[in-house]
N, C-alpha and C positions, 0 to 999 in steps of 0.2 A: 868067885871065879865065874868067867863069862861062858855061856853055852855055845856062842858063835864060834867057829863055823860048824861045830859037830851036831848041834841040835837047836830047836827053837825054844826059847825059855818060856816057861809057864809062870805068868804073873797073876796075882790075885787082885782085882779091881776093888778098891775100897767102895763103901756105899756112903750115903749121906750121913748114916748114924755112926760110922767109924770115927773114933777119936784118934788124935795123933799118936798117942800111947797105946793104941788097940793091940791086944795080943793076937788077934785074928790077922790083921793087915798092918804090921808094924811100919810106921812112916819111914823111919830110917832104913828099914830093909828095903822099901820101895826105891829109895834113892840109890842105895848101894847097887841093887841088882841093875837098874837102869845105868847108873855110871859104868859099871863093869861092861855092859853090853855095848854101850857107845864107844868106849875105849877100845874094845875088840874090833869093831867095825872100822874106826878111824885108823887103827893100827894096820889093818888089812889094806885099806886105801893107800895109806902113806907108804908102807913098806913094799907093796907089790905094784902100786899104781893102778890097780883096778879092783873094783868091788862088785861082784855079781849078785844080782837079785833074781835067782833062778839059776839054771845051768848056763855054762859058758857057750854052749852051741845048741840050746833049746829055744825053739820059736817062742815068742811072747816074753822072753826073759828080758831084764834090764840090766844095765851096768853103769857104774860110775867110773870114769877113767881120768886119771891125771896125766897130762902131757905138758911138761914144763910147768908154767905157772897156770895153766888153763884146765878147767874142769869140764868134762863132757858127760852128758846124760844121753845113753844110747839104748836103742831097742833092737832085739834080734828078730828079723823078719826074713823069711825064706832064704836062709843061710847066708845072711849078711847082716852087719851091725849098721843101724840107721841112726845118724846123729839127730837128736831132737833139741838139745839145749847145749849151747857153749857158754861157759861163764869165763871171761877172760880176767886173768890175774894181773896184778901190778907188775 
């Protein structure tokens, strides 16, 4: 189950000595956790059309916004969203 958007997930980074079958950092668990979090993020973006990285009205926040087939990367500055990148869809 994903932690987003309720909390930030806590992941344990493997070290060079950890094997794939490590009981400390199980390889499959790392994939499961990452897959769950990415699914939650993409579901939020696709379902609501907007994904906030920070608050929706907080200076220095970022958001990804879908409009039609286009994806926008925007930054909140002095009470307004400023477009930084537009990726045009097909």
